[in-house]
Short mmCIF file of the C-alpha atoms (twelve columns), coordinates in Angstrom:
data_MODEL
# 
_entry.id   MODEL 
# 
loop_
_atom_site.group_PDB 
_atom_site.id 
_atom_site.type_symbol 
_atom_site.label_atom_id 
_atom_site.label_alt_id 
_atom_site.label_comp_id 
_atom_site.label_asym_id 
_atom_site.label_seq_id 
_atom_site.Cartn_x 
_atom_site.Cartn_y 
_atom_site.Cartn_z 
_atom_site.pdbx_PDB_model_num 
ATOM 1  C CA . MET A 1  -0.116  0.016  -0.053  1 
ATOM 2  C CA . PRO A 2  1.543   3.263  -1.166  1 
ATOM 3  C CA . LYS A 3  1.682   6.212  1.034   1 
ATOM 4  C CA . LEU A 4  0.141   9.439  -0.198  1 
ATOM 5  C CA . SER A 5  2.324   12.297 -0.543  1 
ATOM 6  C CA . SER A 6  2.492   15.027 2.136   1 
ATOM 7  C CA . GLU A 7  1.544   17.748 -0.522  1 
ATOM 8  C CA . LEU A 8  -1.590  15.650 -1.477  1 
ATOM 9  C CA . LEU A 9  -2.664  15.156 2.127   1 
ATOM 10 C CA . SER A 10 -2.246  19.081 2.705   1 
ATOM 11 C CA . VAL A 11 -4.979  19.878 0.192   1 
ATOM 12 C CA . LEU A 12 -7.405  16.975 0.769   1 
ATOM 13 C CA . ARG A 13 -10.434 17.756 2.923   1 
ATOM 14 C CA . CYS A 14 -13.222 15.524 4.208   1 
ATOM 15 C CA . PRO A 15 -16.363 16.208 1.942   1 
ATOM 16 C CA . VAL A 16 -18.647 15.979 5.016   1 
ATOM 17 C CA . THR A 17 -16.787 18.045 7.875   1 
ATOM 18 C CA . GLY A 18 -14.166 20.157 5.850   1 
ATOM 19 C CA . SER A 19 -11.627 18.462 8.208   1 
ATOM 20 C CA . GLY A 20 -8.060  17.643 7.246   1 
ATOM 21 C CA . LEU A 21 -7.155  14.081 6.671   1 
ATOM 22 C CA . VAL A 22 -4.399  11.699 7.690   1 
ATOM 23 C CA . GLN A 23 -3.439  8.374  6.249   1 
ATOM 24 C CA . GLU A 24 -3.809  5.323  8.570   1 
ATOM 25 C CA . GLY A 25 -2.907  2.143  6.345   1 
ATOM 26 C CA . ASP A 26 -5.196  2.017  3.454   1 
ATOM 27 C CA . GLU A 27 -7.596  4.556  4.830   1 
ATOM 28 C CA . LEU A 28 -7.845  8.436  5.135   1 
ATOM 29 C CA . VAL A 29 -9.271  9.529  8.661   1 
ATOM 30 C CA . THR A 30 -10.361 12.886 9.576   1 
ATOM 31 C CA . VAL A 31 -8.328  15.030 11.883  1 
ATOM 32 C CA . THR A 32 -11.498 16.337 13.824  1 
ATOM 33 C CA . ALA A 33 -14.552 14.393 14.748  1 
ATOM 34 C CA . ASP A 34 -18.027 15.131 13.203  1 
ATOM 35 C CA . GLY A 35 -20.950 16.335 15.363  1 
ATOM 36 C CA . ALA A 36 -21.678 12.804 16.582  1 
ATOM 37 C CA . GLY A 37 -18.068 12.487 17.807  1 
ATOM 38 C CA . ASN A 38 -16.988 10.020 15.095  1 
ATOM 39 C CA . LYS A 39 -13.890 10.349 12.979  1 
ATOM 40 C CA . LEU A 40 -14.851 9.640  9.444   1 
ATOM 41 C CA . ARG A 41 -12.804 7.207  7.245   1 
ATOM 42 C CA . TYR A 42 -12.264 6.932  3.579   1 
ATOM 43 C CA . LYS A 43 -10.616 4.076  1.619   1 
ATOM 44 C CA . ILE A 44 -7.754  4.473  -0.638  1 
ATOM 45 C CA . GLU A 45 -7.955  2.133  -3.686  1 
ATOM 46 C CA . ASP A 46 -5.100  1.781  -6.071  1 
ATOM 47 C CA . GLY A 47 -3.631  4.879  -4.701  1 
ATOM 48 C CA . ILE A 48 -6.789  6.900  -5.305  1 
ATOM 49 C CA . PRO A 49 -8.656  8.335  -2.165  1 
ATOM 50 C CA . LEU A 50 -12.409 7.579  -2.403  1 
ATOM 51 C CA . LEU A 51 -13.774 10.813 -0.835  1 
ATOM 52 C CA . LEU A 52 -17.438 9.983  -1.088  1 
ATOM 53 C CA . PRO A 53 -19.737 10.805 1.714   1 
ATOM 54 C CA . PRO A 54 -20.690 7.283  3.232   1 
ATOM 55 C CA . GLU A 55 -24.260 7.643  2.104   1 
ATOM 56 C CA . LEU A 56 -23.207 7.976  -1.441  1 
ATOM 57 C CA . LEU A 57 -20.812 4.854  -1.684  1 
ATOM 58 C CA . PRO A 58 -23.616 2.212  -2.497  1 
ATOM 59 C CA . ALA A 59 -24.818 4.272  -5.434  1 
ATOM 60 C CA . ALA A 60 -21.225 4.813  -6.689  1 
ATOM 61 C CA . ALA A 61 -20.425 0.950  -6.340  1 
ATOM 62 C CA . ALA A 62 -23.624 0.143  -8.198  1 
ATOM 63 C CA . ALA A 63 -23.129 2.412  -11.250 1 
ATOM 64 C CA . PRO A 64 -21.823 0.671  -14.288 1 
ATOM 65 C CA . ALA A 65 -18.151 1.212  -14.856 1 
ATOM 66 C CA . ASP A 66 -18.715 2.714  -18.303 1 
ATOM 67 C CA . GLN A 67 -20.675 5.593  -16.654 1 
ATOM 68 C CA . HIS A 68 -17.456 6.622  -14.653 1 
ATOM 69 C CA . ASP A 69 -15.250 6.779  -17.894 1 
ATOM 70 C CA . ALA A 70 -17.731 8.205  -20.377 1 
ATOM 71 C CA . ALA A 71 -17.048 11.610 -21.767 1 
ATOM 72 C CA . PRO A 72 -19.935 14.097 -21.543 1 
ATOM 73 C CA . ARG A 73 -22.199 13.797 -24.720 1 
ATOM 74 C CA . HIS A 74 -23.330 16.970 -26.271 1 
ATOM 75 C CA . ALA A 75 -26.191 17.344 -28.763 1 
ATOM 76 C CA . ALA A 76 -25.273 17.943 -32.403 1 
ATOM 77 C CA . GLU A 77 -25.371 21.455 -33.421 1 
# 
């Protein structure tokens, strides 16, 4: 598991709380807790931080792979 660079970590923020993030193994963890006192965790897959709020993860996992890679389609003019 590769370690993310300190430059990247310095600009990444939790999408829910806006808190800074630190790497713990194959996850990023918020520096400060949310309103419920929990530190949020985000997976790192293939060196890419998955910074989706927890409630959006099931929808992202269920989306077909071609949806993620498709270029935007524009109507012919």
